[in-house]
All heavy atoms as TSV, in Angstrom:
chain	resi	resn	atom	element	x	y	z
A	1	MET	N	N	10.869	-1.929	12.325
A	1	MET	CA	C	9.654	-2.691	12.493
A	1	MET	C	C	8.487	-1.732	12.703
A	1	MET	O	O	8.568	-0.779	13.451
A	1	MET	CB	C	9.804	-3.630	13.692
A	1	MET	CG	C	8.546	-4.398	14.007
A	1	MET	SD	S	8.769	-5.535	15.381
A	1	MET	CE	C	8.190	-7.006	14.604
A	2	ARG	N	N	7.363	-1.997	12.030
A	2	ARG	CA	C	6.178	-1.151	12.172
A	2	ARG	C	C	5.259	-1.721	13.240
A	2	ARG	O	O	5.146	-2.921	13.404
A	2	ARG	CB	C	5.430	-1.080	10.844
A	2	ARG	CG	C	6.216	-0.323	9.805
A	2	ARG	CD	C	5.416	-0.222	8.526
A	2	ARG	NE	N	6.248	0.320	7.498
A	2	ARG	CZ	C	6.985	-0.411	6.679
A	2	ARG	NH1	N	6.950	-1.701	6.742
A	2	ARG	NH2	N	7.748	0.158	5.779
A	3	HIS	N	N	4.582	-0.818	13.906
A	3	HIS	CA	C	3.639	-1.221	14.937
A	3	HIS	C	C	2.271	-0.653	14.623
A	3	HIS	O	O	2.142	0.517	14.266
A	3	HIS	CB	C	4.099	-0.737	16.319
A	3	HIS	CG	C	5.343	-1.415	16.775
A	3	HIS	ND1	N	5.312	-2.606	17.453
A	3	HIS	CD2	C	6.642	-1.099	16.618
A	3	HIS	CE1	C	6.548	-2.977	17.707
A	3	HIS	NE2	N	7.386	-2.067	17.199
A	4	GLU	N	N	1.251	-1.475	14.732
A	4	GLU	CA	C	-0.130	-1.047	14.516
A	4	GLU	C	C	-0.553	-0.147	15.667
A	4	GLU	O	O	-0.364	-0.487	16.835
A	4	GLU	CB	C	-1.041	-2.280	14.449
A	4	GLU	CG	C	-2.495	-1.968	14.255
A	4	GLU	CD	C	-2.800	-1.321	12.921
A	4	GLU	OE1	O	-2.178	-1.702	11.913
A	4	GLU	OE2	O	-3.661	-0.431	12.899
A	5	THR	N	N	-1.108	1.017	15.339
A	5	THR	CA	C	-1.537	1.938	16.396
A	5	THR	C	C	-3.044	1.935	16.588
A	5	THR	O	O	-3.541	2.612	17.468
A	5	THR	CB	C	-1.066	3.375	16.090
A	5	THR	OG1	O	-1.621	3.779	14.839
A	5	THR	CG2	C	0.446	3.461	16.056
A	6	GLY	N	N	-3.762	1.180	15.753
A	6	GLY	CA	C	-5.208	1.065	15.921
A	6	GLY	C	C	-5.981	2.192	15.255
A	6	GLY	O	O	-5.415	3.157	14.767
A	7	LYS	N	N	-7.294	2.015	15.259
A	7	LYS	CA	C	-8.188	3.015	14.661
A	7	LYS	C	C	-8.215	4.272	15.514
A	7	LYS	O	O	-8.097	4.212	16.727
A	7	LYS	CB	C	-9.612	2.449	14.560
A	7	LYS	CG	C	-9.758	1.339	13.558
A	7	LYS	CD	C	-9.895	1.928	12.198
A	7	LYS	CE	C	-10.216	0.833	11.195
A	7	LYS	NZ	N	-10.292	1.339	9.855
A	8	LYS	N	N	-8.403	5.387	14.825
A	8	LYS	CA	C	-8.511	6.670	15.503
A	8	LYS	C	C	-9.862	7.289	15.150
A	8	LYS	O	O	-10.409	7.041	14.085
A	8	LYS	CB	C	-7.403	7.614	15.040
A	8	LYS	CG	C	-6.004	7.202	15.398
A	8	LYS	CD	C	-5.003	8.176	14.803
A	8	LYS	CE	C	-3.592	7.875	15.192
A	8	LYS	NZ	N	-3.098	6.600	14.749
A	9	GLU	N	N	-10.363	8.112	16.033
A	9	GLU	CA	C	-11.531	8.922	15.713
A	9	GLU	C	C	-11.096	9.975	14.695
A	9	GLU	O	O	-9.933	10.385	14.676
A	9	GLU	CB	C	-12.074	9.602	16.971
A	9	GLU	CG	C	-12.630	8.629	17.999
A	9	GLU	CD	C	-13.862	7.903	17.505
A	9	GLU	OE1	O	-14.687	8.526	16.800
A	9	GLU	OE2	O	-13.992	6.703	17.817
A	10	LEU	N	N	-12.024	10.420	13.837
A	10	LEU	CA	C	-11.665	11.430	12.844
A	10	LEU	C	C	-11.185	12.727	13.479
A	10	LEU	O	O	-10.404	13.473	12.878
A	10	LEU	CB	C	-12.845	11.708	11.918
A	10	LEU	CG	C	-13.149	10.600	10.914
A	10	LEU	CD1	C	-14.383	10.951	10.106
A	10	LEU	CD2	C	-11.964	10.355	10.003
A	11	SER	N	N	-11.608	12.985	14.695
A	11	SER	CA	C	-11.180	14.216	15.369
A	11	SER	C	C	-9.716	14.147	15.814
A	11	SER	O	O	-9.092	15.182	16.057
A	11	SER	CB	C	-12.069	14.488	16.587
A	11	SER	OG	O	-11.973	13.414	17.503
A	12	GLU	N	N	-9.169	12.952	15.903
A	12	GLU	CA	C	-7.761	12.794	16.284
A	12	GLU	C	C	-6.905	12.965	15.036
A	12	GLU	O	O	-6.893	12.118	14.149
A	12	GLU	CB	C	-7.525	11.424	16.915
A	12	GLU	CG	C	-6.164	11.258	17.531
A	12	GLU	CD	C	-5.998	9.909	18.223
A	12	GLU	OE1	O	-6.991	9.206	18.430
A	12	GLU	OE2	O	-4.840	9.584	18.536
A	13	ARG	N	N	-6.179	14.093	14.931
A	13	ARG	CA	C	-5.483	14.458	13.699
A	13	ARG	C	C	-3.998	14.152	13.708
A	13	ARG	O	O	-3.314	14.365	12.721
A	13	ARG	CB	C	-5.681	15.959	13.412
A	13	ARG	CG	C	-7.126	16.393	13.285
A	13	ARG	CD	C	-7.944	15.611	12.273
A	13	ARG	NE	N	-7.295	15.575	10.976
A	13	ARG	CZ	C	-7.589	14.703	10.018
A	13	ARG	NH1	N	-8.495	13.791	10.211
A	13	ARG	NH2	N	-6.955	14.721	8.878
A	14	THR	N	N	-3.481	13.645	14.808
A	14	THR	CA	C	-2.050	13.388	14.913
A	14	THR	C	C	-1.793	11.903	15.133
A	14	THR	O	O	-2.482	11.264	15.925
A	14	THR	CB	C	-1.444	14.184	16.092
A	14	THR	OG1	O	-1.741	15.574	15.900
A	14	THR	CG2	C	0.048	14.012	16.170
A	15	HIS	N	N	-0.814	11.388	14.414
A	15	HIS	CA	C	-0.368	10.007	14.603
A	15	HIS	C	C	0.871	10.042	15.490
A	15	HIS	O	O	1.808	10.785	15.220
A	15	HIS	CB	C	-0.014	9.371	13.254
A	15	HIS	CG	C	0.759	8.100	13.394
A	15	HIS	ND1	N	0.154	6.919	13.706
A	15	HIS	CD2	C	2.080	7.848	13.292
A	15	HIS	CE1	C	1.089	5.966	13.785
A	15	HIS	NE2	N	2.263	6.519	13.529
A	16	VAL	N	N	0.858	9.252	16.551
A	16	VAL	CA	C	2.009	9.143	17.441
A	16	VAL	C	C	2.289	7.665	17.662
A	16	VAL	O	O	1.412	6.918	18.101
A	16	VAL	CB	C	1.756	9.826	18.804
A	16	VAL	CG1	C	2.972	9.672	19.704
A	16	VAL	CG2	C	1.410	11.294	18.619
A	17	CYS	N	N	3.501	7.221	17.338
A	17	CYS	CA	C	3.902	5.837	17.586
A	17	CYS	C	C	4.379	5.728	19.029
A	17	CYS	O	O	5.350	6.384	19.417
A	17	CYS	CB	C	5.011	5.417	16.634
A	17	CYS	SG	S	5.601	3.732	16.943
A	18	SER	N	N	3.696	4.908	19.804
A	18	SER	CA	C	4.076	4.755	21.213
A	18	SER	C	C	5.376	3.963	21.361
A	18	SER	O	O	6.023	4.018	22.395
A	18	SER	CB	C	2.954	4.072	21.992
A	18	SER	OG	O	2.692	2.802	21.435
A	19	ASN	N	N	5.773	3.255	20.299
A	19	ASN	CA	C	6.997	2.460	20.351
A	19	ASN	C	C	8.248	3.316	20.133
A	19	ASN	O	O	9.191	3.248	20.896
A	19	ASN	CB	C	6.932	1.329	19.325
A	19	ASN	CG	C	8.087	0.367	19.461
A	19	ASN	OD1	O	8.299	-0.202	20.522
A	19	ASN	ND2	N	8.845	0.205	18.399
A	20	CYS	N	N	8.229	4.139	19.067
A	20	CYS	CA	C	9.434	4.915	18.739
A	20	CYS	C	C	9.276	6.415	18.943
A	20	CYS	O	O	10.245	7.160	18.865
A	20	CYS	CB	C	9.862	4.640	17.304
A	20	CYS	SG	S	8.749	5.341	16.055
A	21	GLY	N	N	8.035	6.887	19.147
A	21	GLY	CA	C	7.807	8.309	19.364
A	21	GLY	C	C	7.612	9.129	18.103
A	21	GLY	O	O	7.444	10.341	18.175
A	22	TYR	N	N	7.622	8.490	16.921
A	22	TYR	CA	C	7.413	9.207	15.661
A	22	TYR	C	C	6.053	9.890	15.701
A	22	TYR	O	O	5.046	9.278	16.034
A	22	TYR	CB	C	7.491	8.236	14.482
A	22	TYR	CG	C	7.204	8.862	13.142
A	22	TYR	CD1	C	8.101	9.761	12.573
A	22	TYR	CD2	C	6.059	8.545	12.431
A	22	TYR	CE1	C	7.856	10.331	11.340
A	22	TYR	CE2	C	5.804	9.112	11.194
A	22	TYR	CZ	C	6.702	10.005	10.654
A	22	TYR	OH	O	6.465	10.578	9.436
A	23	THR	N	N	6.021	11.173	15.355
A	23	THR	CA	C	4.796	11.958	15.388
A	23	THR	C	C	4.634	12.691	14.065
A	23	THR	O	O	5.586	13.293	13.557
A	23	THR	CB	C	4.848	12.987	16.534
A	23	THR	OG1	O	5.050	12.285	17.759
A	23	THR	CG2	C	3.562	13.781	16.616
A	24	THR	N	N	3.417	12.619	13.494
A	24	THR	CA	C	3.124	13.323	12.252
A	24	THR	C	C	1.611	13.471	12.125
A	24	THR	O	O	0.849	12.878	12.892
A	24	THR	CB	C	3.708	12.580	11.031
A	24	THR	OG1	O	3.585	13.411	9.872
A	24	THR	CG2	C	3.008	11.267	10.763
A	25	ASP	N	N	1.181	14.254	11.156
A	25	ASP	CA	C	-0.231	14.378	10.844
A	25	ASP	C	C	-0.754	13.012	10.404
A	25	ASP	O	O	-0.050	12.264	9.717
A	25	ASP	CB	C	-0.417	15.398	9.716
A	25	ASP	CG	C	-1.868	15.599	9.354
A	25	ASP	OD1	O	-2.532	16.398	10.029
A	25	ASP	OD2	O	-2.335	14.935	8.410
A	26	ARG	N	N	-1.966	12.652	10.792
A	26	ARG	CA	C	-2.487	11.323	10.479
A	26	ARG	C	C	-2.613	11.091	8.973
A	26	ARG	O	O	-2.460	9.974	8.501
A	26	ARG	CB	C	-3.804	11.046	11.188
A	26	ARG	CG	C	-4.988	11.795	10.594
A	26	ARG	CD	C	-6.283	11.507	11.293
A	26	ARG	NE	N	-6.857	10.266	10.809
A	26	ARG	CZ	C	-7.793	9.584	11.438
A	26	ARG	NH1	N	-8.256	10.002	12.576
A	26	ARG	NH2	N	-8.269	8.478	10.933
A	27	ASP	N	N	-2.889	12.153	8.191
A	27	ASP	CA	C	-2.985	11.990	6.738
A	27	ASP	C	C	-1.620	11.697	6.127
A	27	ASP	O	O	-1.508	10.910	5.183
A	27	ASP	CB	C	-3.604	13.231	6.098
A	27	ASP	CG	C	-5.059	13.427	6.522
A	27	ASP	OD1	O	-5.727	12.435	6.871
A	27	ASP	OD2	O	-5.520	14.590	6.523
A	28	VAL	N	N	-0.585	12.309	6.662
A	28	VAL	CA	C	0.787	12.026	6.207
A	28	VAL	C	C	1.138	10.580	6.532
A	28	VAL	O	O	1.681	9.851	5.697
A	28	VAL	CB	C	1.796	13.006	6.834
A	28	VAL	CG1	C	3.227	12.588	6.532
A	28	VAL	CG2	C	1.531	14.419	6.356
A	29	ALA	N	N	0.803	10.142	7.729
A	29	ALA	CA	C	1.085	8.757	8.126
A	29	ALA	C	C	0.355	7.780	7.218
A	29	ALA	O	O	0.922	6.772	6.784
A	29	ALA	CB	C	0.696	8.535	9.587
A	30	ALA	N	N	-0.906	8.075	6.888
A	30	ALA	CA	C	-1.675	7.200	6.009
A	30	ALA	C	C	-1.054	7.150	4.611
A	30	ALA	O	O	-0.945	6.078	4.002
A	30	ALA	CB	C	-3.123	7.678	5.921
A	31	ALA	N	N	-0.604	8.290	4.107
A	31	ALA	CA	C	0.046	8.336	2.795
A	31	ALA	C	C	1.342	7.539	2.803
A	31	ALA	O	O	1.670	6.855	1.819
A	31	ALA	CB	C	0.317	9.786	2.390
A	32	GLN	N	N	2.070	7.588	3.894
A	32	GLN	CA	C	3.306	6.815	3.999
A	32	GLN	C	C	3.019	5.321	3.977
A	32	GLN	O	O	3.757	4.549	3.349
A	32	GLN	CB	C	4.063	7.206	5.270
A	32	GLN	CG	C	4.631	8.599	5.199
A	32	GLN	CD	C	5.136	9.116	6.525
A	32	GLN	OE1	O	4.706	8.696	7.587
A	32	GLN	NE2	N	6.063	10.066	6.462
A	33	VAL	N	N	1.950	4.895	4.610
A	33	VAL	CA	C	1.562	3.475	4.595
A	33	VAL	C	C	1.206	3.049	3.176
A	33	VAL	O	O	1.643	1.999	2.693
A	33	VAL	CB	C	0.382	3.208	5.557
A	33	VAL	CG1	C	-0.191	1.820	5.350
A	33	VAL	CG2	C	0.828	3.390	6.997
A	34	VAL	N	N	0.429	3.874	2.473
A	34	VAL	CA	C	0.058	3.569	1.085
A	34	VAL	C	C	1.306	3.470	0.210
A	34	VAL	O	O	1.438	2.557	-0.615
A	34	VAL	CB	C	-0.930	4.617	0.531
A	34	VAL	CG1	C	-1.136	4.453	-0.963
A	34	VAL	CG2	C	-2.250	4.533	1.273
A	35	LEU	N	N	2.239	4.389	0.383
A	35	LEU	CA	C	3.489	4.377	-0.379
A	35	LEU	C	C	4.269	3.081	-0.156
A	35	LEU	O	O	4.692	2.425	-1.113
A	35	LEU	CB	C	4.354	5.579	-0.004
A	35	LEU	CG	C	5.760	5.603	-0.611
A	35	LEU	CD1	C	5.695	5.736	-2.130
A	35	LEU	CD2	C	6.576	6.728	-0.002
A	36	VAL	N	N	4.445	2.707	1.090
A	36	VAL	CA	C	5.211	1.504	1.416
A	36	VAL	C	C	4.534	0.260	0.836
A	36	VAL	O	O	5.181	-0.606	0.241
A	36	VAL	CB	C	5.402	1.374	2.942
A	36	VAL	CG1	C	5.930	0.008	3.335
A	36	VAL	CG2	C	6.333	2.457	3.432
A	37	ARG	N	N	3.216	0.178	0.973
A	37	ARG	CA	C	2.486	-0.982	0.431
A	37	ARG	C	C	2.561	-1.015	-1.093
A	37	ARG	O	O	2.707	-2.077	-1.688
A	37	ARG	CB	C	1.036	-0.956	0.896
A	37	ARG	CG	C	0.894	-1.260	2.369
A	37	ARG	CD	C	-0.544	-1.204	2.806
A	37	ARG	NE	N	-0.658	-1.431	4.239
A	37	ARG	CZ	C	-1.777	-1.315	4.919
A	37	ARG	NH1	N	-2.894	-0.956	4.311
A	37	ARG	NH2	N	-1.796	-1.541	6.215
A	38	GLY	N	N	2.463	0.152	-1.727
A	38	GLY	CA	C	2.551	0.210	-3.187
A	38	GLY	C	C	3.925	-0.200	-3.687
A	38	GLY	O	O	4.051	-0.964	-4.645
A	39	LEU	N	N	4.970	0.291	-3.051
A	39	LEU	CA	C	6.323	-0.084	-3.448
A	39	LEU	C	C	6.566	-1.572	-3.242
A	39	LEU	O	O	7.217	-2.222	-4.062
A	39	LEU	CB	C	7.358	0.742	-2.678
A	39	LEU	CG	C	7.417	2.223	-3.039
A	39	LEU	CD1	C	8.362	2.962	-2.103
A	39	LEU	CD2	C	7.813	2.420	-4.494
A	40	ALA	N	N	6.024	-2.131	-2.172
A	40	ALA	CA	C	6.168	-3.566	-1.935
A	40	ALA	C	C	5.446	-4.351	-3.023
A	40	ALA	O	O	5.956	-5.359	-3.525
A	40	ALA	CB	C	5.633	-3.933	-0.555
A	41	ALA	N	N	4.254	-3.891	-3.403
A	41	ALA	CA	C	3.485	-4.589	-4.443
A	41	ALA	C	C	4.191	-4.513	-5.791
A	41	ALA	O	O	4.261	-5.498	-6.522
A	41	ALA	CB	C	2.083	-3.989	-4.552
A	42	VAL	N	N	4.751	-3.350	-6.123
A	42	VAL	CA	C	5.473	-3.195	-7.392
A	42	VAL	C	C	6.700	-4.097	-7.398
A	42	VAL	O	O	6.970	-4.786	-8.377
A	42	VAL	CB	C	5.863	-1.721	-7.629
A	42	VAL	CG1	C	6.851	-1.589	-8.770
A	42	VAL	CG2	C	4.621	-0.902	-7.903
A	43	GLY	N	N	7.429	-4.116	-6.310
A	43	GLY	CA	C	8.604	-4.982	-6.228
A	43	GLY	C	C	8.236	-6.437	-6.383
A	43	GLY	O	O	8.917	-7.202	-7.072
A	44	HIS	N	N	7.130	-6.837	-5.789
A	44	HIS	CA	C	6.663	-8.215	-5.894
A	44	HIS	C	C	6.296	-8.537	-7.341
A	44	HIS	O	O	6.653	-9.576	-7.866
A	44	HIS	CB	C	5.447	-8.418	-4.980
A	44	HIS	CG	C	4.932	-9.809	-4.965
A	44	HIS	ND1	N	5.619	-10.851	-4.373
A	44	HIS	CD2	C	3.801	-10.342	-5.484
A	44	HIS	CE1	C	4.919	-11.967	-4.537
A	44	HIS	NE2	N	3.820	-11.683	-5.193
A	45	THR	N	N	5.593	-7.610	-8.011
A	45	THR	CA	C	5.180	-7.804	-9.390
A	45	THR	C	C	6.391	-7.899	-10.314
A	45	THR	O	O	6.461	-8.776	-11.176
A	45	THR	CB	C	4.269	-6.647	-9.840
A	45	THR	OG1	O	3.141	-6.606	-8.991
A	45	THR	CG2	C	3.816	-6.820	-11.277
A	46	VAL	N	N	7.358	-7.006	-10.147
A	46	VAL	CA	C	8.562	-7.015	-10.985
A	46	VAL	C	C	9.320	-8.328	-10.795
A	46	VAL	O	O	9.784	-8.932	-11.756
A	46	VAL	CB	C	9.459	-5.798	-10.664
A	46	VAL	CG1	C	10.818	-5.925	-11.319
A	46	VAL	CG2	C	8.760	-4.521	-11.075
A	47	LYS	N	N	9.420	-8.786	-9.559
A	47	LYS	CA	C	10.109	-10.050	-9.282
A	47	LYS	C	C	9.399	-11.211	-9.989
A	47	LYS	O	O	10.042	-12.052	-10.610
A	47	LYS	CB	C	10.150	-10.305	-7.781
A	47	LYS	CG	C	10.857	-11.587	-7.388
A	47	LYS	CD	C	10.940	-11.705	-5.869
A	47	LYS	CE	C	11.689	-12.945	-5.465
A	47	LYS	NZ	N	10.832	-14.088	-5.260
A	48	MET	N	N	8.061	-11.246	-9.920
A	48	MET	CA	C	7.306	-12.329	-10.568
A	48	MET	C	C	7.468	-12.272	-12.088
A	48	MET	O	O	7.617	-13.306	-12.735
A	48	MET	CB	C	5.842	-12.265	-10.171
A	48	MET	CG	C	5.606	-12.642	-8.715
A	48	MET	SD	S	3.882	-12.586	-8.249
A	48	MET	CE	C	3.301	-14.083	-9.033
A	49	LEU	N	N	7.445	-11.065	-12.661
A	49	LEU	CA	C	7.637	-10.938	-14.106
A	49	LEU	C	C	9.029	-11.419	-14.504
A	49	LEU	O	O	9.201	-12.094	-15.517
A	49	LEU	CB	C	7.430	-9.496	-14.557
A	49	LEU	CG	C	5.990	-9.011	-14.616
A	49	LEU	CD1	C	5.957	-7.508	-14.856
A	49	LEU	CD2	C	5.220	-9.744	-15.695
A	50	ALA	N	N	10.035	-11.079	-13.711
A	50	ALA	CA	C	11.407	-11.493	-13.998
A	50	ALA	C	C	11.539	-13.012	-13.939
A	50	ALA	O	O	12.343	-13.603	-14.662
A	50	ALA	CB	C	12.373	-10.845	-13.013
A	51	GLU	N	N	10.738	-13.646	-13.093
A	51	GLU	CA	C	10.762	-15.105	-12.976
A	51	GLU	C	C	9.864	-15.779	-14.009
A	51	GLU	O	O	9.770	-16.996	-14.043
A	51	GLU	CB	C	10.324	-15.515	-11.563
A	51	GLU	CG	C	11.302	-15.075	-10.485
A	51	GLU	CD	C	10.767	-15.282	-9.083
A	51	GLU	OE1	O	9.573	-15.613	-8.923
A	51	GLU	OE2	O	11.553	-15.111	-8.130
A	52	GLY	N	N	9.182	-14.966	-14.847
A	52	GLY	CA	C	8.324	-15.515	-15.887
A	52	GLY	C	C	6.996	-16.046	-15.377
A	52	GLY	O	O	6.358	-16.869	-16.020
A	53	LYS	N	N	6.553	-15.564	-14.229
A	53	LYS	CA	C	5.296	-16.035	-13.653
A	53	LYS	C	C	4.142	-15.133	-14.068
A	53	LYS	O	O	4.284	-13.924	-14.170
A	53	LYS	CB	C	5.382	-16.071	-12.126
A	53	LYS	CG	C	6.402	-17.059	-11.615
A	53	LYS	CD	C	6.460	-17.026	-10.115
A	53	LYS	CE	C	7.504	-18.007	-9.605
A	53	LYS	NZ	N	7.682	-17.898	-8.148
A	54	PHE	N	N	2.993	-15.733	-14.302
A	54	PHE	CA	C	1.776	-14.979	-14.596
A	54	PHE	C	C	1.328	-14.291	-13.314
A	54	PHE	O	O	1.305	-14.897	-12.259
A	54	PHE	CB	C	0.684	-15.920	-15.101
A	54	PHE	CG	C	-0.624	-15.233	-15.336
A	54	PHE	CD1	C	-0.787	-14.362	-16.396
A	54	PHE	CD2	C	-1.696	-15.445	-14.484
A	54	PHE	CE1	C	-2.001	-13.726	-16.616
A	54	PHE	CE2	C	-2.909	-14.819	-14.695
A	54	PHE	CZ	C	-3.061	-13.951	-15.761
A	55	ILE	N	N	0.997	-13.012	-13.404
A	55	ILE	CA	C	0.663	-12.268	-12.188
A	55	ILE	C	C	-0.816	-11.932	-12.080
A	55	ILE	O	O	-1.215	-11.166	-11.223
A	55	ILE	CB	C	1.514	-10.993	-12.066
A	55	ILE	CG1	C	1.319	-10.105	-13.288
A	55	ILE	CG2	C	2.966	-11.339	-11.839
A	55	ILE	CD1	C	1.943	-8.745	-13.169
A	56	GLY	N	N	-1.641	-12.501	-12.953
A	56	GLY	CA	C	-3.080	-12.311	-12.823
A	56	GLY	C	C	-3.605	-11.010	-13.375
A	56	GLY	O	O	-4.662	-10.562	-12.965
A	57	ILE	N	N	-2.907	-10.402	-14.309
A	57	ILE	CA	C	-3.419	-9.188	-14.927
A	57	ILE	C	C	-4.420	-9.613	-15.996
A	57	ILE	O	O	-4.081	-10.361	-16.904
A	57	ILE	CB	C	-2.298	-8.345	-15.564
A	57	ILE	CG1	C	-1.305	-7.913	-14.480
A	57	ILE	CG2	C	-2.852	-7.153	-16.326
A	57	ILE	CD1	C	-0.083	-7.224	-15.009
A	58	PRO	N	N	-5.667	-9.162	-15.870
A	58	PRO	CA	C	-6.675	-9.580	-16.856
A	58	PRO	C	C	-6.385	-9.005	-18.239
A	58	PRO	O	O	-5.905	-7.886	-18.369
A	58	PRO	CB	C	-7.974	-9.023	-16.298
A	58	PRO	CG	C	-7.569	-7.912	-15.403
A	58	PRO	CD	C	-6.206	-8.260	-14.878
A	59	VAL	N	N	-6.650	-9.811	-19.238
A	59	VAL	CA	C	-6.474	-9.388	-20.628
A	59	VAL	C	C	-7.856	-9.145	-21.214
A	59	VAL	O	O	-8.717	-10.007	-21.148
A	59	VAL	CB	C	-5.721	-10.466	-21.448
A	59	VAL	CG1	C	-5.590	-10.051	-22.888
A	59	VAL	CG2	C	-4.366	-10.730	-20.828
A	60	LYS	N	N	-8.071	-7.957	-21.772
A	60	LYS	CA	C	-9.368	-7.623	-22.350
A	60	LYS	C	C	-9.499	-8.314	-23.697
A	60	LYS	O	O	-8.638	-8.185	-24.561
A	60	LYS	CB	C	-9.499	-6.118	-22.500
A	60	LYS	CG	C	-10.848	-5.682	-23.038
A	60	LYS	CD	C	-10.943	-4.184	-23.118
A	60	LYS	CE	C	-12.289	-3.802	-23.707
A	60	LYS	NZ	N	-12.401	-2.358	-23.881
A	61	GLN	N	N	-10.560	-9.037	-23.859
A	61	GLN	CA	C	-10.835	-9.723	-25.120
A	61	GLN	C	C	-11.585	-8.763	-26.055
A	61	GLN	O	O	-12.561	-8.149	-25.643
A	61	GLN	CB	C	-11.680	-10.972	-24.898
A	61	GLN	CG	C	-10.985	-12.039	-24.073
A	61	GLN	CD	C	-9.848	-12.690	-24.849
A	61	GLN	OE1	O	-9.879	-12.786	-26.069
A	61	GLN	NE2	N	-8.833	-13.127	-24.129
A	62	GLU	N	N	-11.136	-8.642	-27.282
A	62	GLU	CA	C	-11.835	-7.822	-28.268
A	62	GLU	C	C	-13.071	-8.573	-28.742
A	62	GLU	O	O	-13.031	-9.773	-28.991
A	62	GLU	CB	C	-10.923	-7.517	-29.460
A	62	GLU	CG	C	-9.736	-6.643	-29.133
A	62	GLU	CD	C	-10.150	-5.223	-28.788
A	62	GLU	OE1	O	-11.132	-4.713	-29.369
A	62	GLU	OE2	O	-9.485	-4.620	-27.931
A	63	SER	N	N	-14.164	-7.877	-28.865
A	63	SER	CA	C	-15.415	-8.474	-29.343
A	63	SER	C	C	-15.411	-8.468	-30.855
A	63	SER	O	O	-15.045	-7.486	-31.493
A	63	SER	CB	C	-16.610	-7.688	-28.802
A	63	SER	OG	O	-17.792	-8.173	-29.364
A	64	SER	N	N	-15.860	-9.590	-31.472
A	64	SER	CA	C	-15.921	-9.667	-32.934
A	64	SER	C	C	-17.214	-9.069	-33.451
A	64	SER	O	O	-17.375	-8.881	-34.634
A	64	SER	CB	C	-15.765	-11.115	-33.392
A	64	SER	OG	O	-16.822	-11.886	-32.848
A	65	CYS	N	N	-18.163	-8.779	-32.563
A	65	CYS	CA	C	-19.444	-8.182	-32.971
A	65	CYS	C	C	-19.338	-6.667	-32.949
A	65	CYS	O	O	-18.757	-6.081	-32.055
A	65	CYS	CB	C	-20.559	-8.615	-32.012
A	65	CYS	SG	S	-20.810	-10.381	-31.989
A	66	LEU	N	N	-19.903	-6.031	-33.955
A	66	LEU	CA	C	-19.890	-4.557	-33.989
A	66	LEU	C	C	-21.234	-3.997	-33.707
A	66	LEU	O	O	-22.234	-4.273	-33.927
A	66	LEU	CB	C	-19.366	-4.046	-35.328
A	66	LEU	CG	C	-17.892	-4.350	-35.568
A	66	LEU	CD1	C	-17.497	-3.865	-36.969
A	66	LEU	CD2	C	-17.026	-3.629	-34.546
């Protein structure tokens, strides 16, 4: 389970989870959050495609005017 640690000042360079004690550089922690969210989004998209659902990807219309 993930726990929100709140906003940090830019001068605070270390992320420490008060729940489990995990400690890392704040940029590494931010990259890990982006990775997890991206993988979740991809999994969600693949599942919707497999179910034949439209996922809201815009289709570019070609213009007939030159």
